[in-house]
Structure formats: C-alpha cells, structure tokens
C-alpha positions as CSV (number, residue, x, y, z in Angstrom):
1,M,69.8,38.8,-24.6
2,E,69.5,39.0,-20.8
3,H,70.2,42.6,-20.6
4,L,67.0,43.6,-22.2
5,Q,63.2,43.3,-21.3
6,P,60.3,43.5,-23.8
7,L,59.3,47.2,-23.2
8,D,63.0,48.5,-23.0
9,V,63.8,51.2,-25.5
10,V,66.5,50.1,-28.0
11,I,68.3,52.3,-30.8
12,D,70.1,50.8,-33.8
13,A,72.1,54.0,-34.6
14,T,73.3,52.7,-38.0
15,C,70.6,50.4,-39.4
16,G,72.4,49.5,-42.5
17,N,70.4,46.5,-44.3
18,G,68.2,46.0,-41.4
19,H,69.6,42.7,-39.9
20,D,70.5,44.2,-36.6
21,T,67.2,46.0,-36.3
22,L,65.3,42.9,-37.3
23,F,67.1,40.9,-34.4
24,L,66.5,43.7,-32.0
25,T,62.7,43.6,-32.6
26,T,62.9,40.1,-31.4
27,L,64.2,41.3,-27.9
28,S,62.1,44.6,-27.5
29,E,58.9,46.2,-28.9
30,Q,60.4,49.6,-28.8
31,V,63.2,49.6,-31.2
32,I,64.1,52.8,-33.1
33,S,66.5,52.6,-36.2
34,L,68.4,55.4,-37.7
35,D,70.5,55.8,-40.8
36,I,71.9,58.7,-43.0
37,Q,71.1,56.6,-46.2
38,R,67.4,56.5,-47.4
39,S,68.5,53.1,-49.1
40,A,69.3,51.7,-45.7
41,I,65.9,52.8,-44.3
42,Q,64.1,51.3,-47.2
43,K,66.1,48.0,-47.0
44,T,65.2,47.8,-43.3
45,E,61.6,48.6,-43.7
46,Q,61.5,45.8,-46.1
47,L,62.8,43.4,-43.5
48,V,61.0,44.7,-40.2
49,G,57.8,46.5,-41.5
50,T,56.2,48.3,-38.8
51,K,58.0,46.4,-36.0
52,A,60.5,49.5,-35.6
53,T,60.3,53.3,-35.9
54,L,62.7,54.1,-38.8
55,L,64.0,57.5,-39.1
56,H,66.3,58.8,-42.0
57,L,68.7,60.7,-39.7
58,S,72.5,60.6,-38.9
59,H,73.5,59.1,-35.8
60,E,75.2,62.3,-34.7
61,Y,71.7,63.7,-33.9
62,I,70.7,60.7,-31.6
63,D,69.9,63.2,-28.8
64,E,67.0,64.7,-31.1
65,V,65.1,61.5,-31.4
66,P,62.0,61.3,-29.4
67,L,62.0,58.7,-26.7
68,P,59.4,57.3,-24.3
69,K,62.1,56.7,-21.9
70,P,65.9,56.4,-21.8
71,P,67.3,53.6,-24.0
72,R,68.8,50.3,-22.4
73,L,70.6,49.5,-25.4
74,I,72.3,51.4,-28.2
75,V,73.7,49.5,-31.3
76,Y,76.4,50.8,-33.6
77,N,77.7,48.8,-36.6
78,L,80.1,51.4,-38.2
79,G,81.5,51.5,-41.6
80,Y,79.8,51.5,-44.8
81,L,76.4,50.0,-46.1
82,P,77.3,46.4,-47.2
83,G,76.4,46.3,-50.9
84,G,76.3,50.1,-51.1
85,D,78.6,52.7,-52.0
86,K,81.8,52.3,-49.9
87,C,82.6,56.1,-50.3
88,I,79.7,56.8,-48.0
89,T,81.0,55.7,-44.5
90,T,80.6,56.6,-40.8
91,K,83.2,59.2,-39.9
92,R,85.3,59.3,-36.7
93,D,84.2,63.0,-35.8
94,T,80.4,62.3,-36.1
95,T,80.6,58.9,-34.4
96,L,82.4,60.3,-31.4
97,I,79.6,63.1,-31.2
98,S,77.1,60.3,-31.3
99,L,78.8,58.1,-28.9
100,K,79.1,60.9,-26.5
101,K,75.4,61.9,-26.8
102,S,74.5,58.3,-26.6
103,M,76.0,57.9,-23.3
104,N,74.2,60.9,-22.1
105,I,70.8,59.5,-23.0
106,L,71.4,55.9,-22.0
107,A,69.5,54.5,-19.1
108,P,71.4,54.1,-15.8
109,D,72.1,50.3,-16.3
110,G,72.0,50.6,-20.1
111,A,74.7,49.3,-22.7
112,I,76.1,50.4,-25.9
113,S,77.2,47.9,-28.4
114,L,79.7,49.1,-31.2
115,T,81.6,47.2,-33.8
116,C,84.4,49.2,-35.6
117,Y,85.7,48.0,-39.1
118,P,89.2,49.0,-39.4
119,G,89.8,47.3,-42.7
120,H,89.4,50.7,-44.8
121,E,91.2,53.9,-44.2
122,E,88.4,55.8,-42.5
123,G,87.3,52.7,-40.5
124,F,91.0,52.5,-39.2
125,H,90.9,56.0,-38.1
126,E,87.6,55.8,-36.6
127,E,88.3,52.8,-34.5
128,Q,91.5,54.5,-33.1
129,A,89.5,57.6,-32.2
130,V,86.7,55.4,-30.6
131,A,89.5,53.3,-28.6
132,E,91.2,56.5,-27.5
133,F,88.1,58.0,-26.2
134,L,86.9,55.0,-24.4
135,K,90.2,54.8,-22.4
136,T,89.6,58.2,-20.8
137,L,86.2,56.9,-19.2
138,N,85.9,56.7,-15.5
139,P,85.7,53.0,-14.6
140,Q,83.5,53.9,-11.7
141,Q,80.8,54.9,-14.3
142,W,81.6,52.7,-17.1
143,T,82.8,49.2,-17.8
144,I,84.2,48.7,-21.3
145,L,85.0,45.4,-23.0
146,Q,86.8,44.9,-26.2
147,Y,86.7,41.9,-28.5
148,R,88.8,41.2,-31.5
149,C,90.3,38.4,-33.4
150,M,93.9,38.8,-32.7
151,N,95.3,36.7,-35.6
152,R,93.3,38.3,-38.5
153,L,94.5,41.7,-40.0
154,H,91.9,44.4,-39.7
155,S,89.1,42.2,-38.3
156,P,86.1,43.9,-36.7
157,I,86.4,45.2,-33.4
158,F,83.5,44.9,-30.8
159,Y,83.1,47.1,-27.7
160,W,80.6,46.6,-25.1
161,I,80.2,49.8,-23.1
162,E,78.0,49.4,-19.9
163,K,76.9,52.2,-17.9
164,V,77.5,51.3,-14.1
165,G,74.7,52.1,-11.8
C-alpha cells in the first residue's frame, strides 16, 4: 500500500481473527490492534506474535491508546467476529463515537479504511448511520470513497476516508 511507510503508526480498531493485523504488520512496524473480545485478541496474538501491540479495548476508546505519533491509517472491519458469537457485534453508536475520535487523532494526510456488513440487522443500521455521518463531512477536509457490489444484496460496503492536507 503506497499510503504507508514502515515507521507509520497503524491502528486496527477491530482486530477480529487477526488477518487484517497480520497484513498491516507487513506494511508498518508500528501496528496497534484493538478488540472488545478477549478471544479475538488471543486469535490475533497466535497469528502475529509480537509484531503488533494488542489491546483488549473497545474501539470507542481509541483516543485513549498511547501513540508515539498520529496514525496514518486506521482500519475498521465492523460486524461480528467470524466464527464467534453473532450476538456480539459492533454497534452504530460506539462505531460513530470511535470514527469521530479516529478522525481527530489521524495524521494530517492519514486515512481510515472502514468496512460495513449490512447483512445483519445491527450491521444494516450501523452502515446507514456511518453513511449519513460521512455525507456531512466537509469536502475541503475529507475525501470519501465508497465501494460496494451493486448486484449483490447485503454485500459489504467499503469506505476510504482520507484526510486532506
């Protein structure tokens, strides 16, 4: 990924089974991963070992993470833990809190990668809330791209949110 340099700080705000965290460690030496579920942290640790800092913490507290410098990339893969309890899922309210905080701590030329899964009830409401919020952002300060598969009902929706300047 051309956006990152090896010493840039990267946050995986929802580490899940650790695959995103593992990929991010190939791009940067300073990866911090969060998850509210201890099982997600354990699965991620099995994949990445000591290549990332793992924190058992909800993404809504992302601004409390000690950072050596502002992150250039923050990654969200919302929804529930694949293979886990589908009743435990990210929620629109805490996701919006986290997203707003992420935008405040992001490096001046940083970006946020956010994937929503509208195929379950909370995921549907979460994606709608995210989309409505993103529409309100100043285009002089943010460039927002949306990618989705138009011919598949409930396909994941990917947002790339880049800070201008």
